[in-house]
N, C-alpha and C positions, 0 to 999 in steps of 0.2 A: 403339388408344386406351388399352388397359389398360397397355401398355408405357410410354406417355408419362406416364400417371398415376403409375406406380411410380417412374419416373426422377425426376419432379418431387418426389414425396414424399420419397425418399431423399436427393436433392440438397439440399433444404431442411433436412432433419434434420442433415446434416453441416455445412452452412454456418452455420446459426443456433445450433448448440450447441457450436461450437468454443470460444468464450469466453462464459461466462455473464454476466459483469458487468465493468464498468469502474469502478475505484476512483480517485477524485481526492482527494489529501490536500494540505492547505495547512498548512504548518508555521509555528508562531508563535514558537517559541524553541528553544534548544538548550543543552545542558550538556556540559562536558568534565569527566570524572571520571577520576582516576588509577587504575591497577590496584590501588593500595593503598587505594582508597576515598576519597581526598581530592578535594574539590570544587575544580577547577582554574580553570574559567571558565564564564561564562554568555554566551550569544549571543542578543540580542534585536534586532539590527540588521536591519530588514526588507529593506534593499537587499542585504545579504549573503545572506539567506535566498532572495530572488528570484534572485540569481545562482547559488545552489546548485541550486534546484529549479525555476526558471523562473517566469515570471509566472502561468502556469496552475497551478502546483503540480506535484506528483508524480502521474503517471498510471500506473496498473498494471492489467493485465487479469488477472482471476482466474477459475478454472473453478468448476463446480458444487460440487466437493468442498470447496474452500477457502471458497466462499461460505457453505456450510452451517455452517462453523465459527464464523461470526459469532454464531450463536444460542447457542453454548456459554458465552459471556461469559468466555472464557479467551483470553489472547493466543496468536497463532499466527504462524508465519513465512509470509508471503504472497508473498515474492519477494526479489530482490536487485538493487540498482542500484549505480552508481559511488559513491553516498553511503552505502552500507552495506546491511545486511539490513533489510527492511521487515517490521514486525510490525503486525498489526491486532488490535483487540479490540472486539467489539460490546457495547453496554451501553445503559442507560436514556438516556444523554445522546447517543447516536448511536454512530458508529464512530470510535474513536481510532486514530491511527497513530503509529508510532515508527520512526525509522531509527537503527540502531546500527552504528557502525563502530569497529574497533580501529585506532588511529593511534599507532604506537609503543607507549609505555607508558600510553596513555590510551584511554578509551572516549569517543566523541563521540556523543551522543544528541540527536536532534531530536524535538520533540513537536508534534503537530498533530491536526486533526480532518479526517475524510474523508467524502465523499459517495459513495454507490454508485448507479451508473446502469446501465440495461439497454439493449442495442440498439446 
């Protein structure tokens, strides 16, 4: 009985603590800025944004260490997707998300808000 209890205890620990949270970000707009700092374009077409990130938005799993960075109120690198590096920032208004991708001589940046879920 003691062995069964220990196996269940440790198996639950490893299963449930592999990923602490799921982050879902919905992007509302994007900007293209040249490496020289010139504002090149603005993207507000929701159809294009849905095609880039999906109807559900961007989903990202983050671990405990990254989750704790939301309390610092400083942007941090949370992961990387085909649409660029994903940065999160926790604040009074919730969690903000950015994807930043270098595309030739331009930076393509998408802005959005994120929800954090557990389980």
